[in-house]
Structure formats: structure tokens, C-alpha cells
C-alpha positions, 0 to 999 in steps of 0.5 A: 362371606369368606375372603376368596368369595369377597375377592371374586365378587370385587373382581367380577364387578369392579367396584372399589368396595362393597357392603350389604344392603339387605337380606332378600331371603333365606334359602330353603332348609337353612342352606344359606341366603340371598342378599343385595350388595351395594357397590362403591366406585362402580357404575353398577349400584348393586348386585344380588348374591346367592350364598349357599352354605351347606350344613356342617358335614354335608359338603358336596363330596361327603355323600350328604345325608339323604335324598333331600340333601342330594337333591338340593346340592344338585339343584345348585349345580344345575342353577350354575350350569343354567347361567353358564351355558343356557342363560345367554340364549334368553332375550328380553322376551324371557329376561333373566339376570346376568351372572357375573361370577360363580364358584364353589369351595368346600361347603360353600357356593356363591353366585353373583347376579345382576340386580333386576331392580336396576334393570327396571324390574322393581316390583314383586307381587303377592297377588296379580291381575290378568295383565300381570299374569299375562306378562308371566305367561308371555315369559314362559311362552318365550322361554319354552320357544327359545329352548324347544327341542333342545336336550337339557345337557347339564340340567335336570333330565326332567325339570320341576322340583316335584318330579316323581323320581326325586320325590319318593317320600311324598309318594309314600306319604300319599294316602289317595290310593287311586292317585298314588297308583296312577302316579307312574302312568301320569309321569310317563304320559308327560314324559312321552310327549313328542314336543319337549323343551326346557322348563323353568321348573319352579315357575311360581309367582314369587320367582317373577319380577315385574316392570313398574307398569306390570307389562313385562316380567323377568324370572329368577331361581333356576335350580330345577330347570330341566327337560319336559312338557311346557304345560308343567310350568304353566299349570304350576304358575296358574296354581301359584296365582289363583284360587281353585275356583279361579283356576277353573274359570280362567283355564281357557283364557290361560291356555289360549293366551299361552298358545298365541304367545308360543306361536308368536315366539316360535315364529319370531325365532324362525323355528321350524316346528309344527305349531298346530301339532305342538298345540294339539299335544300340549293342550291335552297335557295341561290337566295331566300336568295339573294332576302330576303337581296335585299328586306331589302336593297331596303327599307333601301336605295331606288333608287339606283338599275338598273332594269337589275342588278343581284339583281333585276333579282334574286328578280324577278325570286324568286317572279315568282317561289313563285307564285302558 
């Protein structure tokens, strides 16, 4: 960490000194890392530091070298904008870490974030039971209710990291002709929703932290936060937790619980929204959102899909429904 960033970290959190405790993970594509810093002489014991280091010669003003690089650079700007302009609207029902400081200098970017371990969200899960799934679904419902109808200023105009317009390479690699031909119509169907919110955009299980009892969840990683239909987050989250047969078996339970929670959160926030119309529209979008993500996956990781699996059947159903 350069001297400027170290000074920023000390100034933002007020300790006498700091030291690295452990590395949490490397960032995708070798763009830096996330690590935990211990603080001495401070009421806080630790913070999380997200330190982005762009590959040599690919700084934010250099023009980069390709769409993938530019997408990543924008994602870090979006995450900084989320914490600066949007995160303060999130309450305990959609808990996110506080951001104490952020800055970008040349080819480096830093964010100093609250350590959710200290806030009681100490557990990470590689697999979950229904209780823990419900904690995450409740978080999504609260997040979507919080930002329902708001324009995603400073964020991605269309949220999620697999959005069609940002993934031409995967579309070109897609060998499933009918799905490839329907990709634009699927995307248009999702974007034509009357009801829109702000999406987390990468709401996989790995981006949730749990309380010790598994009843509450908090979320991290807002690089692909932006506008859209909330079913994109919900379908992606379910797919990140469950096997194909489980996704089908639990579909009704997932949707029913989500919409119960969404109604409760809209009511709690006194939002003047027709909840019946919202649910009627979004329920019909769940499988469309599933087919949209399946389109990305088949281009990104071809050759692994059984023709009779849930995702393949959903995609064919959606394609058939889109035909005139």
C-alpha cells in the first residue's frame, strides 16, 4: 500500500497504527486483493481493505486494453459510487458495510470498509439450509423495496455482471442457436418491466455474511449494482445455492417467500406501490431472468449442460413464449 493510502486509512479510522491480519481473497483477473487490517489504539479492532491495482499500463486514463478491462474499471467506480451515494439508505434489513474512505490515484484504488465480523456477521457459507437462504432472500427483498422506482444514477444503467450489452464475447461463443437468437428479446423483455429497482448485481451466496444464528444476512461486493427487475438477483442467488433439481423443486417456495417479504418491506417503508401489480409482473419475469443468466453461462462455460436439466427446460420455455 502506498504512503498516501496508508495515511488515508489511518485518518479515516483514527488508530495509532495498523497491521495486516490476513488476506481474504484476490480480486478477479489479478486486479488486486481484499484483506483485513488490524487497528491499534482504536475502539475498532479491524477494517476490511479493498485494494485495486490495475495491471501495468492499463490505468483508468489509458483507455485500457479491451472490453473486459473497461468493464472491471467501471465496476470499481460504480462500487465507490454505491457506497458514497446509496449505501446510507440501507438499514438493518438490507445491511451493508460502512465505507470509511475511498480514493483512486493513478492505477490504484482503495476502499476502507467496516469489518462485518465485528458487527456480528461472522459466518460465511459454502452451502446453506432453508433458514439461511431465507435470510438472504429477505435481504434481497428489503434492498429491492428500499430502492424501488429510483433511477440508478452513478451506477450501471442495467445491473448484473452478465448483462447482454457488456458480454458480447460470451454471446459470440454461445453455440445454442435458438438461445443466441432469442438473447436480445429476453433482455428486452426484462428491461421493459414497468416496475424497476436497484439490483445488487452479483447476489451469489459467497457475497453474503451471516449472523451466528443464521437468521440475518449482510451483503458485500457492489461492483455490478444497477437498475432492473429484481428477479435477476433472486434467480441468480437461487442458482448459486442449489443444484438444478433443487432449483426446480424449491422455485415456488423461493418466490412465495420473496414476495411476502417484499410486500412487508414496501409496507414498512410506506411505499405507494401497487404490490399486486408488482408481484404479478415480477413473478412472470423469474424464469425470463433465469434464461438470461443461462444464456451467459452457456457462452462462458459451454458443453456442461444436460438437455433435460431445469435451466435448459426453462430457457426453451421462455424462448417459446417469446415467439409471436
